[in-house]
N, C-alpha and C positions, 0 to 999 in steps of 0.2 A: 294312263300310259300306254305308248305303242307297244306290241307285241316286241320287237323289235330290241326297245328299249330295255324291258325288261328281263330278256334274255341276256342281254350285255351286261346290266346288274348284278343278277343272278349268276354271273362267271365270275365276275367282280368279287362276291360276298361269299361264294366258294371257296377262291384263292385266299381272300384276306383270312379266311377263318383255319385253313389250311396252315399258316402263319401263324395264327391266333394274334391276330392285328386285331384284338376286339371292339379297340376305341376307333378304330377307322370302321369297323362295321356298323357300330350306333352310329356315327355321322352321318354316315350314309342313308342307313334305317330312317332316322327319326326328321326326315326332310322330305318323307314319302306318304303318302295316303294310306292310312290300314287295310284299305284295298288293294292294295299296289303290294303292301308287305306278305299281303297273305298270299298272293302269288308267286311272289318270290320266294316265300316258304315251302308250297308245295313242288317245287323241283329241287329242293333241297333234300336229302337224305335226312330218315329221323334222327339221327345224333345232331346233325346239323340244325336242325327244326329247333330242336328244343336247346340248342346252344343260343341260337337267333332270339328266342323266347325269353330265355333267362337273361339276356343283355337287355332286351326293351324293359323286363319288369324292374333292373334296376337304375335304370337311366332314364323310360318314359314309360309308367306304369299305366299310363290313360291311352298311349297307345297300343301298348301291349294287350290291353282290357278289348279296346276296338278292335285290333287285329283278331284276337280272338273269337268276338264278335262276326267277322268276316269269314272266321274258317264254319262257323256252326257247332252246334252243342256235340256232334258226334265226332268230330276231328277235334275239336275243341279242347273234349273231354280226356282225348290223349296227351296234350300237351300240359294240362292240369293233376293227372293222375302221379307224376312225381313228387310233385309240391305237397308241401305242409299243409295242414288245415287254415292256420295261421295264414301261409304265403296267395292260398286260395281267396279265402276272403277279401285280402287287400286289392287282388286284383278286380274280384267282382263287382266290388262296392265300388268302383271305377264305372262301370255302366250304368245305364237307365234302367229303372227297377224292373221295366217288363223283358230287357234281355237278361238282367240279373237272374231274375224268375225263371226263364230257359234254362240256365245250365245249372241253377240249385236243383229243378225239378228233374234232371236228369245225374245227379250226383247221388251216391246210395243212401240212404236215408238217414243212417248216424251222422257222414260228413256233412250231411244237408243240415240238419238241427247245428251242428257244433258253429257252422259259415253264419250261420243266420244268427246266434248267439253273438260271435264276433266283430258283424257289422256296425254300423253305427245305428243308432236306435230307428232315426225318423227311415233311412233306408230300408234296414230291418222289416219295420212294419209295414213301407208299401212291399215290398215283395211278399210277403207273408198274406199280405192282402190280396194280393194276385193269387198266389198259390191256393187260392180259398174257391176258386172257379176250376170247374171242369178243363182239362185239355183242348186244345183247339177250337175253343168257345172266344168271344168279345172279351171277355171279362180277363181272361187267363193274358190276353198279348196287347192290351189295352196302356196308354202311360197313366198312372192316376193322377198326378199332379198339375191338373188341366187348370189354365188360366180359364178365366168366367167375370163378367162384368154385371154388377146389380140393375136388375131393370129401373130403378128408382134415378140411375144419373142422366148426366145430360152429355152430350155428345162432348164438350168440352171437359167435362170431369172424366169420361171412358180414356180420351186423351192422353191424359194426364196420370189418371193410372196404369195405362200401357207404357208411358215414359220412364215410369219409377217403380215398372218390375222388372223382375230378373228370371232368368232362365226359362225362356217362354218357349214352348215346346210348338205352339203354332199359333201367328198372330192374323194370318191371313183370313180366318173365319174366328171371329169373337162371338161366344157363348152368353146368352142372357140368363142370369137365373132369378128368381124371386126368395123371398126372405128365407125359407125353406131348403133353397137351393134344387128345387125345379127346373128343368130347362122350359124355359118357355120361348125363347127367340134365340136369331143369329143374324148378326150383322157382319158385313166384310168391314176391311180396313179402308177401304175404298169408300162405303157410303159414309165413313166416319167424317172422310176431309172433305165430301162436297158437300155438306149442308151445313148450315149456322150451329154454329158451338151451342147457343143455348137450346136448340132442339134436343127432347128427352130420346130419351134411347127408345122408347116403347112406339113413338111414333117414324122410329126408320128403321127396326129390326125388324124380319121377317119373323112371322109365328108358325109357318108351318117347314117344321125344323126335319131333317131326315135326321132319324137317329136310329140305332141298335142296342138290344136289351143284353148283358151282360152275359145270359148263356145262349144268346144267338152263334149259330156255328161260323167259324173264321170264312168260311168258302161264302156265304150268306153274307159276310161284311165285305167281303172282296167284290162279290154281284152286285151289291149295292154302291161303291166307291167306285166301280167300274160305268154302271149304270146312269149315274147323274154326275159322272166328273167330277167328283170330288177329290178333293187334295188333304180333307181328313172328315171323320166323321165324330159325333160323340155318340159316347155310351150312356145307358142310362139305367137305373134298377128299375126294381117293380115299380117303385112309388115315382117314377118318372125323376129321381132327382139325379144328377148330372154327375157320374162317379168317373168319368174320364174319356179319354180320347184316342183314336188310331189314325195313325199318319197314312199318306199316301205309299210311305217308304215301307211301311211294315203289312200293308197290305201286298206290295209287290213279292215281299218275303214269303204271305200266305201263298200268291199263287205260284211262286215257283214251287214251295214247297210242295201243294196239290198236285200240281201239274207234273211233277217227280214222282210223288207217290201213284199217280194213276199209270204212270206209264211203265214201270215198276212193277206193279202189280198185274199188270193184264200181261208181261212178260213173267208170272209167276217170281219175282224177285222182290224181296223186301226195302223198303223205301230208304233206309238204314244200310243195307248192303253198297259200298262203292268201292272205286279202286284199291283205297287205303285200306280197305278191311283185310285184315288178315284170312289165308286161305282157308283155315280149318273153321274161323268163324261163318265165313263165305258156304262154306261146303255145308254146315249147320243149319242156315239160314236159306239155301235151295233145296238141299237134298229134300225135305220133307213135301213140298211140291211137287218135284220130278216122282215122288213115290206113290200122290193121289194121280199123276198123272199116268203114272204106269197104269195102275188101277184103272181107268178110265178108257188106258186105249187100250185094254183088252176085251171090253165089249167089241170096240172095232174087229178086232183077231175075231172074237168071238162069232160073229156074223161074217168072215170070212172063212171059218172052220166050216159053219154048214152049207157053202157050196166047193166044198174039197174034191166032189166028185165030177162039176161043171168046169173047175178049173182043168183037174187032171186030164180030161177028155181035150179040152179046149185050151191049151197051156198057152198060147198068145193074147187069152183074155188079162192074165196077172201084170203084162207090159202096162196095161193102161189104168190098174187099179190107181198107182200114184197119180194119175195125171185128174181122173175123179175127186179124189181125198186133197189134191194142193189146190186144186180149184176150187171148191167149196168151203175149204178153210181160210182162203184170201179171201173170197166173196164176203164171209162170217169174220173174218176180221175188220174189213173195210166197215159193214154195217155197223159194228160193237163200237166202233172207235168213235163213229159218228154218233151213236146214240148215247155212248158216254160220253163226250164231250157235250152232249146236249142235256145232258142231267145237270153236270157240271156249273152249267152257264144257267141252267135253267127253263131252257129254252122246251126241255121235256118234260113230261107230267103226265098221271094220269087222264087227266082231263082232255088233253090232245093226242092221247096214245094211239085211238083211231085212226086217224088222220097219220099219222107217223107210220103205224104199221101198213098202213095201204101204201102210202109212199115207197115203202121198203121192198114190199111185194112186187109193185110195180118195175122197181127197178131190178129187183133180182130176178125176175122172171126176165125181162129184159135182157139184162147182160147173159143171161142165163140161154138165152134164145140164139144171142149173138154167140156167142163162145161156142156154145152146142152144137151148134152148123157148122163155125170153122172147126171145131176138135173132130166132126162127123167125117167130114171132106175129107181130113187129115188123114185120119184111118181106113176112109176107105181106098185112098190112093196107095196108102201103105200096104195094107192086108189085100188090096182089091175084091173085098165084101161091102156090100152096100149096106146090108143088115147092121154088120157091127159097127159101121158111122152111125145107124138110126139108136140101135143100143147107146152106141156112147152119147152121142147128142141127147138121147133122151135123160140119161141118167144127170148128165150135167145141166139140162133146167130144170128136173127135179131138187136137185142137192142145192142149186142157186137161190129156189124157191124158199127150201129150207133155213138155207144160210141166213135170208132176210128175216123171215120171221122167228128163229133164233136168236138172230142179233140184235131184235128190237124185243123182245120179249122177255127174255133172260136177266138183262139188268133192269129191266123196269121189276119185274118180282123183285128181284135181290134187293131194290131202293124200295120196294114197298113194303118189305119184310127188315128194313132198317139196317141191311148188310150193303158194306162200299160194292158197288156195282164193276167197280175197276177189280176187285179181289178177287171173284172166281169166274166171271163170265167165259174169261176166254179158255179157260179148260173145260168148261160146259160146252161152249157153241163150236169148238175142233174136234171134239169127240162124238159129241151127234152130226156134226158135217161129214164126218169120217166115214160113223157109223150108215147114214144113210146114203151118203156115195156109195158107199160100197153094197148095202142091201138094194138099193134101185139099178144097179150096173149089174152085179150079178144074178139080182133075181128075173130082168128084161132079157139077159142073156140067156136065163136056163127056159123062157118060157118060150122064146125063140130057138131054142137050140135045132128045129127041124132045117132052119134058113142057112145056120154056119154050117163051112165045111170044115170036113175034122181035119185037124194039121197031123 
């Protein structure tokens, strides 16, 4: 739905809610897709959001559940907060088991147990089966109820099985298993339609199946799907038994989640901090990172303090300190962004780290020379002293070199230690580029004092 239509619909629903015309609101909403309903609700006040969600639960619980899914667990839990355990259960069991598991895992432990007990036995068993896997793994996000075909079937029998099956999650890829449910092959729906009906599946299926394990990280799952242009990917356990399937829509959610998490981490913000988070909660989430940043920033301040006599004698040097620090920080952030993205996509590893480091060093030095010459020329024209230009230009070149090295090495070392490279790289890189920038600039200036005119 176009943005303009969403805005018009939002205004209409807001007016209807003020007039308590709940039946009209319901009639409008039940004709929409869940994603459009969630977009409309986001533009409403908290009170109106809860009113709309209450109406959806009364008249179309399935739409209410899918709308909740569109919100995601963080915002969705706010809508569930005022409901009884019984009402939460009724909504969540309308979702697919993998989506229900996301919300149930985020609920308080006692509430989650009560919800699982209240759900229908089959749905509860599937959700509990998913919850036994670690978060952010293939096992946690897969759909366990996967359609499969036995290898002994013929093409005609396979087609008949498909036609009589219900609630198929994915029929573009049909997975073939043996008597013990080991994954032995995959066949496309198109292949079944273009071969003689009597052909055994064994002769049609592809035995080289791209699959992931239940403990595979969800980022790796996303990489595999993107690399091989898949619409779905099967999940197998340690015995190569078919455990579930992950479809491309789930992969898109993973990519969105991981990208958002990395962007937030680079800025020192937790991934669950968003525009709808309460102000005090946001303060609690952001303040620790700012305290860490303050502690690391004191290193740069200490460097500057060592050269107080130089700055006191040549006060105009203070004018250029932000230039050195700002340019070095930006250069480091550029390198850091490229490396973190490369690590996330599997393009950067310890195996190719030498070539990556060499490339980023060359880029850093080249950019440093270009910017250093330009900045030095500006300093010379401004202050009329060529030595100042040399000092500033030299400091920028050194800082850009350091930025390229640290922007590459810091995330690589964090990855080696099984720490998310986006989590703390930004703080380390900016701190050290500031410190090295000040050290090189003020150090060069102090060394060349005899060439600088007294201000």
